[in-house]
C-alpha positions as YAML, in Angstrom:
chain: A
units: angstrom
residues:
- id: 1
  name: UNK
  ca: [0.25, -0.04, 0.38]
- id: 2
  name: UNK
  ca: [0.89, 3.26, -1.22]
- id: 3
  name: UNK
  ca: [1.75, 6.01, 1.49]
- id: 4
  name: UNK
  ca: [-0.66, 8.05, -0.37]
- id: 5
  name: UNK
  ca: [-3.23, 5.68, 0.02]
- id: 6
  name: UNK
  ca: [-2.54, 4.56, 3.74]
- id: 7
  name: UNK
  ca: [-3.11, 8.52, 4.04]
- id: 8
  name: UNK
  ca: [-6.61, 8.45, 2.61]
- id: 9
  name: UNK
  ca: [-7.90, 5.63, 4.43]
- id: 10
  name: UNK
  ca: [-6.92, 6.75, 7.35]
- id: 11
  name: UNK
  ca: [-8.81, 10.39, 5.90]
- id: 12
  name: UNK
  ca: [-11.80, 8.07, 5.06]
- id: 13
  name: UNK
  ca: [-11.19, 6.21, 9.17]
- id: 14
  name: UNK
  ca: [-10.86, 9.83, 10.56]
- id: 15
  name: UNK
  ca: [-13.72, 11.41, 8.66]
- id: 16
  name: UNK
  ca: [-16.40, 8.82, 9.73]
- id: 17
  name: UNK
  ca: [-15.19, 9.08, 13.09]
- id: 18
  name: UNK
  ca: [-16.23, 13.13, 13.50]
- id: 19
  name: UNK
  ca: [-19.42, 12.32, 11.71]
- id: 20
  name: UNK
  ca: [-20.23, 9.72, 13.98]
- id: 21
  name: UNK
  ca: [-19.06, 11.83, 17.04]
- id: 22
  name: UNK
  ca: [-21.32, 14.66, 15.88]
- id: 23
  name: UNK
  ca: [-24.43, 13.10, 14.90]
- id: 24
  name: UNK
  ca: [-24.21, 11.08, 18.24]
- id: 25
  name: UNK
  ca: [-23.97, 14.43, 19.95]
- id: 26
  name: UNK
  ca: [-26.55, 15.41, 18.30]
- id: 27
  name: UNK
  ca: [-29.08, 12.66, 18.82]
- id: 28
  name: UNK
  ca: [-28.18, 12.78, 22.80]
- id: 29
  name: UNK
  ca: [-29.09, 16.04, 22.87]
- id: 30
  name: UNK
  ca: [-31.92, 15.66, 20.91]
- id: 31
  name: UNK
  ca: [-33.52, 13.39, 23.30]
- id: 32
  name: UNK
  ca: [-33.60, 15.46, 26.05]
- id: 33
  name: UNK
  ca: [-35.37, 17.90, 23.37]
- id: 34
  name: UNK
  ca: [-39.25, 18.10, 22.35]
- id: 35
  name: UNK
  ca: [-41.06, 14.84, 20.66]
- id: 36
  name: UNK
  ca: [-41.09, 17.39, 17.64]
- id: 37
  name: UNK
  ca: [-37.26, 17.99, 17.68]
- id: 38
  name: UNK
  ca: [-36.87, 14.30, 18.32]
- id: 39
  name: UNK
  ca: [-38.75, 13.73, 15.06]
- id: 40
  name: UNK
  ca: [-36.96, 16.36, 12.83]
- id: 41
  name: UNK
  ca: [-33.27, 14.87, 14.22]
- id: 42
  name: UNK
  ca: [-34.35, 11.30, 13.23]
- id: 43
  name: UNK
  ca: [-36.24, 12.44, 9.85]
- id: 44
  name: UNK
  ca: [-32.53, 14.31, 9.24]
- id: 45
  name: UNK
  ca: [-30.77, 10.82, 9.71]
- id: 46
  name: UNK
  ca: [-32.80, 8.95, 8.22]
- id: 47
  name: UNK
  ca: [-32.45, 11.84, 5.26]
- id: 48
  name: UNK
  ca: [-28.44, 11.29, 5.89]
- id: 49
  name: UNK
  ca: [-28.84, 7.09, 5.02]
- id: 50
  name: UNK
  ca: [-30.60, 8.27, 1.75]
- id: 51
  name: UNK
  ca: [-28.07, 10.87, 0.43]
- id: 52
  name: UNK
  ca: [-24.73, 8.77, 2.07]
- id: 53
  name: UNK
  ca: [-26.60, 6.17, -0.44]
- id: 54
  name: UNK
  ca: [-26.69, 8.68, -3.27]
- id: 55
  name: UNK
  ca: [-23.10, 9.55, -2.72]
- id: 56
  name: UNK
  ca: [-21.74, 6.12, -3.27]
- id: 57
  name: UNK
  ca: [-23.18, 6.25, -6.80]
- id: 58
  name: UNK
  ca: [-23.42, 10.12, -7.78]
- id: 59
  name: UNK
  ca: [-20.23, 10.81, -5.79]
- id: 60
  name: UNK
  ca: [-17.88, 8.44, -7.09]
- id: 61
  name: UNK
  ca: [-19.01, 8.24, -10.32]
- id: 62
  name: UNK
  ca: [-20.15, 12.00, -11.34]
- id: 63
  name: UNK
  ca: [-23.36, 10.80, -12.96]
- id: 64
  name: UNK
  ca: [-26.05, 12.56, -11.68]
- id: 65
  name: UNK
  ca: [-29.33, 10.00, -10.69]
- id: 66
  name: UNK
  ca: [-32.75, 11.10, -10.65]
- id: 67
  name: UNK
  ca: [-34.44, 7.44, -10.02]
- id: 68
  name: UNK
  ca: [-32.55, 6.14, -6.81]
- id: 69
  name: UNK
  ca: [-36.11, 6.85, -4.65]
- id: 70
  name: UNK
  ca: [-37.28, 4.58, -7.04]
- id: 71
  name: UNK
  ca: [-35.19, 2.18, -5.32]
- id: 72
  name: UNK
  ca: [-36.25, 3.66, -1.23]
- id: 73
  name: UNK
  ca: [-40.45, 2.74, -2.21]
- id: 74
  name: UNK
  ca: [-39.06, -0.31, -3.64]
- id: 75
  name: UNK
  ca: [-37.30, -1.06, 0.14]
- id: 76
  name: UNK
  ca: [-40.05, 0.86, 1.82]
- id: 77
  name: UNK
  ca: [-43.02, -1.45, 0.44]
- id: 78
  name: UNK
  ca: [-41.33, -4.81, 0.37]
- id: 79
  name: UNK
  ca: [-40.30, -4.57, 4.30]
- id: 80
  name: UNK
  ca: [-43.89, -3.66, 5.40]
- id: 81
  name: UNK
  ca: [-44.91, -6.90, 3.08]
- id: 82
  name: UNK
  ca: [-42.75, -8.47, 5.20]
- id: 83
  name: UNK
  ca: [-43.62, -6.72, 8.71]
- id: 84
  name: UNK
  ca: [-47.39, -6.46, 8.12]
- id: 85
  name: UNK
  ca: [-49.54, -8.32, 10.37]
- id: 86
  name: UNK
  ca: [-51.23, -11.44, 7.90]
- id: 87
  name: UNK
  ca: [-55.02, -9.91, 8.41]
- id: 88
  name: UNK
  ca: [-54.13, -6.05, 7.58]
- id: 89
  name: UNK
  ca: [-52.18, -8.14, 4.67]
- id: 90
  name: UNK
  ca: [-55.05, -10.33, 3.84]
- id: 91
  name: UNK
  ca: [-57.60, -7.16, 4.11]
- id: 92
  name: UNK
  ca: [-55.60, -4.44, 2.31]
- id: 93
  name: UNK
  ca: [-53.71, -6.63, -0.46]
- id: 94
  name: UNK
  ca: [-54.12, -10.12, -2.39]
- id: 95
  name: UNK
  ca: [-50.82, -11.65, -1.76]
- id: 96
  name: UNK
  ca: [-49.88, -15.17, -2.84]
- id: 97
  name: UNK
  ca: [-50.49, -17.18, 0.51]
- id: 98
  name: UNK
  ca: [-47.20, -17.77, 2.18]
- id: 99
  name: UNK
  ca: [-46.19, -13.54, 1.40]
- id: 100
  name: UNK
  ca: [-49.62, -12.83, 3.26]
- id: 101
  name: UNK
  ca: [-49.10, -15.51, 6.33]
- id: 102
  name: UNK
  ca: [-44.72, -14.20, 7.03]
- id: 103
  name: UNK
  ca: [-44.18, -11.94, 8.89]
- id: 104
  name: UNK
  ca: [-40.45, -10.78, 9.64]
- id: 105
  name: UNK
  ca: [-38.44, -9.09, 12.35]
- id: 106
  name: UNK
  ca: [-36.88, -5.30, 12.33]
- id: 107
  name: UNK
  ca: [-33.62, -6.48, 10.81]
- id: 108
  name: UNK
  ca: [-34.48, -10.03, 8.61]
- id: 109
  name: UNK
  ca: [-37.45, -7.57, 7.21]
- id: 110
  name: UNK
  ca: [-34.91, -4.51, 6.39]
- id: 111
  name: UNK
  ca: [-31.69, -6.52, 5.28]
- id: 112
  name: UNK
  ca: [-33.71, -9.01, 2.55]
- id: 113
  name: UNK
  ca: [-35.91, -5.29, 1.84]
- id: 114
  name: UNK
  ca: [-32.36, -3.61, 1.33]
- id: 115
  name: UNK
  ca: [-31.35, -6.73, -0.89]
- id: 116
  name: UNK
  ca: [-34.83, -6.98, -2.69]
- id: 117
  name: UNK
  ca: [-33.90, -3.27, -3.79]
- id: 118
  name: UNK
  ca: [-30.03, -4.46, -4.53]
- id: 119
  name: UNK
  ca: [-30.91, -6.84, -6.83]
- id: 120
  name: UNK
  ca: [-33.67, -4.97, -9.26]
- id: 121
  name: UNK
  ca: [-30.57, -2.47, -9.20]
- id: 122
  name: UNK
  ca: [-28.41, -5.31, -10.65]
- id: 123
  name: UNK
  ca: [-30.90, -6.21, -13.40]
- id: 124
  name: UNK
  ca: [-31.71, -2.92, -14.52]
- id: 125
  name: UNK
  ca: [-27.65, -1.45, -14.23]
- id: 126
  name: UNK
  ca: [-27.20, -4.59, -17.23]
- id: 127
  name: UNK
  ca: [-28.44, -2.54, -19.37]
- id: 128
  name: UNK
  ca: [-28.67, 1.02, -17.78]
- id: 129
  name: UNK
  ca: [-25.56, 1.38, -16.55]
- id: 130
  name: UNK
  ca: [-24.03, 1.24, -20.35]
- id: 131
  name: UNK
  ca: [-25.26, 4.53, -21.24]
- id: 132
  name: UNK
  ca: [-23.50, 7.07, -21.75]
- id: 133
  name: UNK
  ca: [-24.04, 11.52, -21.42]
- id: 134
  name: UNK
  ca: [-27.25, 12.59, -20.81]
- id: 135
  name: UNK
  ca: [-29.21, 9.53, -21.23]
- id: 136
  name: UNK
  ca: [-27.61, 7.35, -18.45]
- id: 137
  name: UNK
  ca: [-29.56, 10.65, -16.55]
- id: 138
  name: UNK
  ca: [-32.23, 10.64, -18.31]
- id: 139
  name: UNK
  ca: [-32.94, 6.62, -18.24]
- id: 140
  name: UNK
  ca: [-32.98, 6.69, -14.27]
- id: 141
  name: UNK
  ca: [-35.51, 9.43, -14.83]
- id: 142
  name: UNK
  ca: [-37.31, 6.63, -16.66]
- id: 143
  name: UNK
  ca: [-37.16, 4.68, -13.45]
- id: 144
  name: UNK
  ca: [-38.99, 6.52, -11.38]
- id: 145
  name: UNK
  ca: [-41.23, 6.92, -13.11]
- id: 146
  name: UNK
  ca: [-41.42, 3.78, -13.74]
- id: 147
  name: UNK
  ca: [-41.56, 2.69, -10.19]
- id: 148
  name: UNK
  ca: [-44.04, 4.86, -9.08]
- id: 149
  name: UNK
  ca: [-46.59, 4.17, -11.61]
- id: 150
  name: UNK
  ca: [-46.42, 0.33, -11.28]
- id: 151
  name: UNK
  ca: [-46.42, 1.18, -7.32]
- id: 152
  name: UNK
  ca: [-49.75, 4.06, -7.71]
- id: 153
  name: UNK
  ca: [-51.20, 0.64, -9.16]
- id: 154
  name: UNK
  ca: [-50.65, -2.54, -8.31]
- id: 155
  name: UNK
  ca: [-53.50, -2.95, -6.34]
- id: 156
  name: UNK
  ca: [-53.03, -6.70, -5.24]
- id: 157
  name: UNK
  ca: [-49.10, -5.85, -4.16]
- id: 158
  name: UNK
  ca: [-48.96, -2.05, -2.75]
- id: 159
  name: UNK
  ca: [-52.41, -1.28, -1.98]
- id: 160
  name: UNK
  ca: [-52.51, 0.78, -5.67]
- id: 161
  name: UNK
  ca: [-53.53, 5.06, -4.56]
- id: 162
  name: UNK
  ca: [-54.23, 3.89, -1.72]
- id: 163
  name: UNK
  ca: [-51.52, 3.41, 1.74]
- id: 164
  name: UNK
  ca: [-50.07, 0.66, 3.44]
- id: 165
  name: UNK
  ca: [-51.14, 1.49, 7.02]
- id: 166
  name: UNK
  ca: [-50.31, 0.17, 10.59]
- id: 167
  name: UNK
  ca: [-46.76, -0.89, 10.18]
- id: 168
  name: UNK
  ca: [-44.19, -1.48, 13.18]
- id: 169
  name: UNK
  ca: [-43.23, 1.97, 13.88]
- id: 170
  name: UNK
  ca: [-39.46, 0.68, 14.95]
- id: 171
  name: UNK
  ca: [-37.53, 4.02, 13.85]
- id: 172
  name: UNK
  ca: [-36.34, 5.87, 16.23]
- id: 173
  name: UNK
  ca: [-33.66, 8.33, 17.13]
- id: 174
  name: UNK
  ca: [-30.64, 5.64, 18.12]
- id: 175
  name: UNK
  ca: [-32.09, 2.65, 15.10]
- id: 176
  name: UNK
  ca: [-31.54, 6.21, 12.64]
- id: 177
  name: UNK
  ca: [-28.58, 7.07, 14.19]
- id: 178
  name: UNK
  ca: [-27.08, 3.50, 13.81]
- id: 179
  name: UNK
  ca: [-28.15, 3.83, 10.43]
- id: 180
  name: UNK
  ca: [-26.70, 6.12, 9.32]
- id: 181
  name: UNK
  ca: [-23.71, 5.45, 10.81]
- id: 182
  name: UNK
  ca: [-23.48, 2.00, 8.91]
- id: 183
  name: UNK
  ca: [-24.36, 4.13, 5.86]
- id: 184
  name: UNK
  ca: [-21.13, 6.76, 6.33]
- id: 185
  name: UNK
  ca: [-18.46, 3.41, 7.41]
- id: 186
  name: UNK
  ca: [-19.89, 1.49, 3.67]
- id: 187
  name: UNK
  ca: [-19.36, 4.58, 1.73]
- id: 188
  name: UNK
  ca: [-15.65, 5.09, 3.42]
- id: 189
  name: UNK
  ca: [-14.99, 1.61, 2.66]
- id: 190
  name: UNK
  ca: [-15.85, 1.68, -0.46]
- id: 191
  name: UNK
  ca: [-14.77, 5.25, -1.71]
- id: 192
  name: UNK
  ca: [-11.07, 3.98, -0.68]
- id: 193
  name: UNK
  ca: [-11.23, 0.17, -2.05]
- id: 194
  name: UNK
  ca: [-9.55, -0.22, -4.85]
- id: 195
  name: UNK
  ca: [-13.25, -0.76, -7.31]
- id: 196
  name: UNK
  ca: [-13.96, 2.71, -5.82]
- id: 197
  name: UNK
  ca: [-10.65, 4.78, -6.29]
- id: 198
  name: UNK
  ca: [-10.97, 2.88, -9.96]
- id: 199
  name: UNK
  ca: [-14.76, 4.55, -10.14]
- id: 200
  name: UNK
  ca: [-13.21, 8.10, -9.21]
- id: 201
  name: UNK
  ca: [-10.65, 7.59, -11.99]
- id: 202
  name: UNK
  ca: [-13.41, 7.33, -14.20]
- id: 203
  name: UNK
  ca: [-15.34, 10.11, -13.17]
- id: 204
  name: UNK
  ca: [-12.31, 12.77, -13.55]
- id: 205
  name: UNK
  ca: [-11.89, 11.98, -16.82]
- id: 206
  name: UNK
  ca: [-13.60, 8.88, -18.22]
- id: 207
  name: UNK
  ca: [-11.86, 8.30, -21.65]
- id: 208
  name: UNK
  ca: [-8.50, 8.51, -19.96]
- id: 209
  name: UNK
  ca: [-9.88, 5.70, -17.59]
- id: 210
  name: UNK
  ca: [-11.36, 3.72, -20.25]
- id: 211
  name: UNK
  ca: [-7.42, 3.73, -21.94]
- id: 212
  name: UNK
  ca: [-5.81, 2.27, -18.55]
- id: 213
  name: UNK
  ca: [-7.91, -0.81, -19.31]
- id: 214
  name: UNK
  ca: [-10.82, 0.29, -16.12]
- id: 215
  name: UNK
  ca: [-14.41, -1.65, -16.78]
- id: 216
  name: UNK
  ca: [-15.96, 1.78, -16.83]
- id: 217
  name: UNK
  ca: [-20.16, 0.46, -16.92]
- id: 218
  name: UNK
  ca: [-18.60, -2.48, -14.73]
- id: 219
  name: UNK
  ca: [-17.77, -0.71, -11.75]
- id: 220
  name: UNK
  ca: [-20.69, 1.84, -11.97]
- id: 221
  name: UNK
  ca: [-22.26, -1.66, -11.79]
- id: 222
  name: UNK
  ca: [-20.50, -2.58, -8.68]
- id: 223
  name: UNK
  ca: [-21.24, 1.10, -6.67]
- id: 224
  name: UNK
  ca: [-25.49, 1.33, -8.34]
- id: 225
  name: UNK
  ca: [-25.82, -2.07, -6.85]
- id: 226
  name: UNK
  ca: [-24.81, -0.91, -3.30]
- id: 227
  name: UNK
  ca: [-26.55, 2.43, -3.99]
- id: 228
  name: UNK
  ca: [-29.23, 0.99, -3.82]
- id: 229
  name: UNK
  ca: [-28.87, -1.12, -1.02]
- id: 230
  name: UNK
  ca: [-28.63, 1.90, 1.32]
- id: 231
  name: UNK
  ca: [-30.71, 4.55, -0.22]
- id: 232
  name: UNK
  ca: [-33.35, 1.15, -0.32]
- id: 233
  name: UNK
  ca: [-32.50, 1.17, 3.91]
- id: 234
  name: UNK
  ca: [-33.30, 4.37, 3.88]
- id: 235
  name: UNK
  ca: [-36.53, 3.66, 2.56]
- id: 236
  name: UNK
  ca: [-37.36, 1.09, 4.98]
- id: 237
  name: UNK
  ca: [-36.39, 3.06, 8.28]
- id: 238
  name: UNK
  ca: [-38.81, 6.09, 6.55]
- id: 239
  name: UNK
  ca: [-41.85, 3.58, 6.11]
- id: 240
  name: UNK
  ca: [-41.01, 2.56, 9.75]
- id: 241
  name: UNK
  ca: [-41.07, 6.04, 11.50]
- id: 242
  name: UNK
  ca: [-44.27, 6.94, 10.04]
- id: 243
  name: UNK
  ca: [-45.70, 3.82, 9.85]
- id: 244
  name: UNK
  ca: [-47.66, 3.87, 6.40]
- id: 245
  name: UNK
  ca: [-46.29, 3.79, 2.59]
- id: 246
  name: UNK
  ca: [-47.48, 5.19, -0.18]
- id: 247
  name: UNK
  ca: [-46.76, 5.10, -3.71]
- id: 248
  name: UNK
  ca: [-46.72, 9.45, -3.45]
- id: 249
  name: UNK
  ca: [-44.32, 9.12, -0.51]
- id: 250
  name: UNK
  ca: [-41.72, 8.16, -2.98]
- id: 251
  name: UNK
  ca: [-41.42, 10.92, -6.13]
- id: 252
  name: UNK
  ca: [-40.84, 14.22, -7.50]
- id: 253
  name: UNK
  ca: [-40.64, 15.91, -3.99]
- id: 254
  name: UNK
  ca: [-37.91, 13.28, -2.24]
- id: 255
  name: UNK
  ca: [-36.08, 13.16, -5.06]
- id: 256
  name: UNK
  ca: [-35.38, 17.05, -5.10]
- id: 257
  name: UNK
  ca: [-34.83, 17.24, -1.36]
- id: 258
  name: UNK
  ca: [-32.14, 14.36, -1.21]
- id: 259
  name: UNK
  ca: [-30.57, 15.99, -4.34]
- id: 260
  name: UNK
  ca: [-30.54, 19.41, -3.28]
- id: 261
  name: UNK
  ca: [-28.85, 18.03, 0.29]
- id: 262
  name: UNK
  ca: [-26.16, 16.19, -2.11]
- id: 263
  name: UNK
  ca: [-25.47, 19.23, -4.25]
- id: 264
  name: UNK
  ca: [-25.40, 21.68, -1.90]
- id: 265
  name: UNK
  ca: [-23.02, 20.30, 0.70]
- id: 266
  name: UNK
  ca: [-21.00, 18.75, -2.53]
- id: 267
  name: UNK
  ca: [-21.26, 15.59, -3.85]
- id: 268
  name: UNK
  ca: [-17.80, 14.60, -3.84]
- id: 269
  name: UNK
  ca: [-17.09, 14.02, -0.07]
- id: 270
  name: UNK
  ca: [-18.51, 12.34, 2.48]
- id: 271
  name: UNK
  ca: [-18.30, 15.94, 4.72]
- id: 272
  name: UNK
  ca: [-20.41, 16.90, 1.97]
- id: 273
  name: UNK
  ca: [-23.41, 14.52, 2.54]
- id: 274
  name: UNK
  ca: [-23.62, 14.92, 6.09]
- id: 275
  name: UNK
  ca: [-23.31, 19.60, 5.59]
- id: 276
  name: UNK
  ca: [-25.73, 19.45, 2.89]
- id: 277
  name: UNK
  ca: [-27.82, 17.09, 4.81]
- id: 278
  name: UNK
  ca: [-27.26, 19.08, 8.23]
- id: 279
  name: UNK
  ca: [-28.78, 22.65, 6.16]
- id: 280
  name: UNK
  ca: [-31.11, 22.20, 4.17]
- id: 281
  name: UNK
  ca: [-32.60, 19.92, 6.91]
- id: 282
  name: UNK
  ca: [-32.33, 23.30, 8.99]
- id: 283
  name: UNK
  ca: [-33.52, 25.41, 6.19]
- id: 284
  name: UNK
  ca: [-36.17, 23.97, 5.56]
- id: 285
  name: UNK
  ca: [-37.08, 24.10, 9.34]
- id: 286
  name: UNK
  ca: [-37.05, 27.11, 9.30]
- id: 287
  name: UNK
  ca: [-39.28, 28.31, 6.02]
- id: 288
  name: UNK
  ca: [-41.81, 25.48, 7.46]
- id: 289
  name: UNK
  ca: [-41.70, 27.40, 10.64]
- id: 290
  name: UNK
  ca: [-42.20, 31.05, 8.45]
- id: 291
  name: UNK
  ca: [-45.48, 28.73, 6.99]
- id: 292
  name: UNK
  ca: [-46.49, 27.84, 9.33]
- id: 293
  name: UNK
  ca: [-47.06, 31.88, 11.65]
- id: 294
  name: UNK
  ca: [-44.41, 33.95, 13.46]
- id: 295
  name: UNK
  ca: [-45.07, 35.35, 16.43]
- id: 296
  name: UNK
  ca: [-44.00, 39.22, 16.39]
- id: 297
  name: UNK
  ca: [-45.37, 41.36, 18.94]
- id: 298
  name: UNK
  ca: [-48.92, 40.29, 19.32]
- id: 299
  name: UNK
  ca: [-49.00, 40.47, 15.31]
- id: 300
  name: UNK
  ca: [-48.40, 36.28, 13.37]
- id: 301
  name: UNK
  ca: [-47.11, 37.10, 9.68]
- id: 302
  name: UNK
  ca: [-47.05, 34.02, 7.94]
- id: 303
  name: UNK
  ca: [-46.07, 32.78, 4.50]
- id: 304
  name: UNK
  ca: [-48.21, 30.93, 1.98]
- id: 305
  name: UNK
  ca: [-47.78, 27.47, 1.15]
- id: 306
  name: UNK
  ca: [-44.83, 26.69, -0.69]
- id: 307
  name: UNK
  ca: [-41.84, 28.77, 0.38]
- id: 308
  name: UNK
  ca: [-40.01, 25.69, 1.81]
- id: 309
  name: UNK
  ca: [-39.52, 24.42, -1.92]
- id: 310
  name: UNK
  ca: [-38.36, 27.92, -3.11]
- id: 311
  name: UNK
  ca: [-36.79, 28.52, -0.68]
- id: 312
  name: UNK
  ca: [-34.80, 25.22, -1.35]
- id: 313
  name: UNK
  ca: [-34.71, 25.88, -5.12]
- id: 314
  name: UNK
  ca: [-33.21, 29.30, -5.18]
- id: 315
  name: UNK
  ca: [-30.69, 27.78, -2.79]
- id: 316
  name: UNK
  ca: [-29.45, 25.41, -4.15]
- id: 317
  name: UNK
  ca: [-29.55, 27.80, -7.70]
- id: 318
  name: UNK
  ca: [-27.21, 29.74, -5.87]
- id: 319
  name: UNK
  ca: [-24.83, 26.70, -4.90]
- id: 320
  name: UNK
  ca: [-25.19, 26.03, -9.02]
- id: 321
  name: UNK
  ca: [-24.12, 29.41, -9.91]
- id: 322
  name: UNK
  ca: [-21.53, 30.13, -7.25]
- id: 323
  name: UNK
  ca: [-20.02, 26.91, -6.36]
- id: 324
  name: UNK
  ca: [-20.45, 24.48, -8.17]
- id: 325
  name: UNK
  ca: [-18.47, 22.00, -6.52]
- id: 326
  name: UNK
  ca: [-21.04, 22.54, -3.65]
- id: 327
  name: UNK
  ca: [-20.23, 23.99, -0.02]
- id: 328
  name: UNK
  ca: [-17.64, 21.69, 1.49]
- id: 329
  name: UNK
  ca: [-16.15, 20.54, -2.33]
- id: 330
  name: UNK
  ca: [-13.63, 17.81, -1.93]
- id: 331
  name: UNK
  ca: [-13.50, 18.36, 1.95]
- id: 332
  name: UNK
  ca: [-13.32, 15.82, 3.84]
- id: 333
  name: UNK
  ca: [-12.81, 16.22, 7.82]
- id: 334
  name: UNK
  ca: [-9.91, 13.66, 8.11]
- id: 335
  name: UNK
  ca: [-7.86, 16.01, 6.07]
- id: 336
  name: UNK
  ca: [-7.85, 18.52, 9.31]
- id: 337
  name: UNK
  ca: [-6.44, 15.23, 11.07]
- id: 338
  name: UNK
  ca: [-3.82, 14.47, 8.34]
- id: 339
  name: UNK
  ca: [-1.32, 16.46, 6.36]
- id: 340
  name: UNK
  ca: [-2.97, 17.60, 3.15]
- id: 341
  name: UNK
  ca: [-2.24, 15.73, 0.29]
- id: 342
  name: UNK
  ca: [-0.16, 17.82, -2.59]
- id: 343
  name: UNK
  ca: [-3.14, 19.06, -4.51]
- id: 344
  name: UNK
  ca: [-4.26, 21.05, -1.27]
- id: 345
  name: UNK
  ca: [-7.50, 20.07, -1.82]
- id: 346
  name: UNK
  ca: [-8.05, 17.64, 0.94]
- id: 347
  name: UNK
  ca: [-8.70, 14.82, -1.59]
- id: 348
  name: UNK
  ca: [-5.86, 12.62, -2.53]
- id: 349
  name: UNK
  ca: [-5.49, 11.80, -6.44]
- id: 350
  name: UNK
  ca: [-7.74, 8.39, -7.41]
- id: 351
  name: UNK
  ca: [-4.44, 6.91, -9.90]
- id: 352
  name: UNK
  ca: [-1.65, 7.76, -7.17]
- id: 353
  name: UNK
  ca: [-3.68, 5.56, -4.36]
- id: 354
  name: UNK
  ca: [-4.09, 2.95, -6.43]
- id: 355
  name: UNK
  ca: [-1.27, 0.35, -6.12]
- id: 356
  name: UNK
  ca: [-0.36, -1.60, -9.24]
- id: 357
  name: UNK
  ca: [-1.62, -3.83, -8.02]
- id: 358
  name: UNK
  ca: [-5.09, -2.65, -7.77]
- id: 359
  name: UNK
  ca: [-4.15, -1.36, -12.00]
- id: 360
  name: UNK
  ca: [-3.32, -4.66, -13.17]
- id: 361
  name: UNK
  ca: [-5.79, -6.23, -11.70]
- id: 362
  name: UNK
  ca: [-8.16, -3.63, -13.29]
...
């Protein structure tokens, strides 16, 4: 292992540790706060699971995906079917007998549901990942639309336009924290793994990467499947946080918000995913309070509905115009504890950290 790769691995480990400690402090503090604040923090942690899952593919490949929320839907619906009681499934759905009678505990159901979404990602990715240019992002958007339409109309399995209610609400503050830390650790491991480094090479220059023998489609496929697993895990946590799942929940609004979180913070670093989630959550809460009304000297001032969406759109627009790399860019918190790389931005050159054996295996 080269010295640069050794430093890169330590930076990633330190980044996960630093963010994990910050999340632990926030979770511990919010456990003594009002229930409404606890719910906000829990939802933010679930969002972080999704954004980090999205980062595994988008951040390492440089390819924007508009369809990852569809994996949230797959995870949420699969987990709902696996955890609901047979009586509720008999009333709401028309499932095969073995599925109707099957009721699993939270953890096995979550892992199976996320694994199911990853399997679908693998099958879809066989054709989708080979696309190039604007065709790939557009294909992911088409995937989102297809999953949404199927979920809205497959009455026997998803309940169609009706909500599946009565899900066990096992997602709390500490469950969401555990999910967020697991997603961060997996993302850090992947991006310092030699396969993650190969994908980051293709992000910097796809033509040069292919010229050196890197199979870009294969590396994108691996990241796509891993990314789908953790995005689906976020969908599982979200469904069991709300206690209900509907097709409309996992569509355009959630797609916009999660992408905004990744872009605002910086889609090229784990720290960016964390910062973007925190900033967008805080801004959204401020706008929601203004929509509900602010009391100023006995006079309540409120804004019309939709202020939150307008505010987020303006922030995203300003970021894209004035700081396209996001608030933190390539910077990782772990770089504070180790000397910066020669590039001076806290992010090592992906080719520099690959050992000769890794390059040969590619």
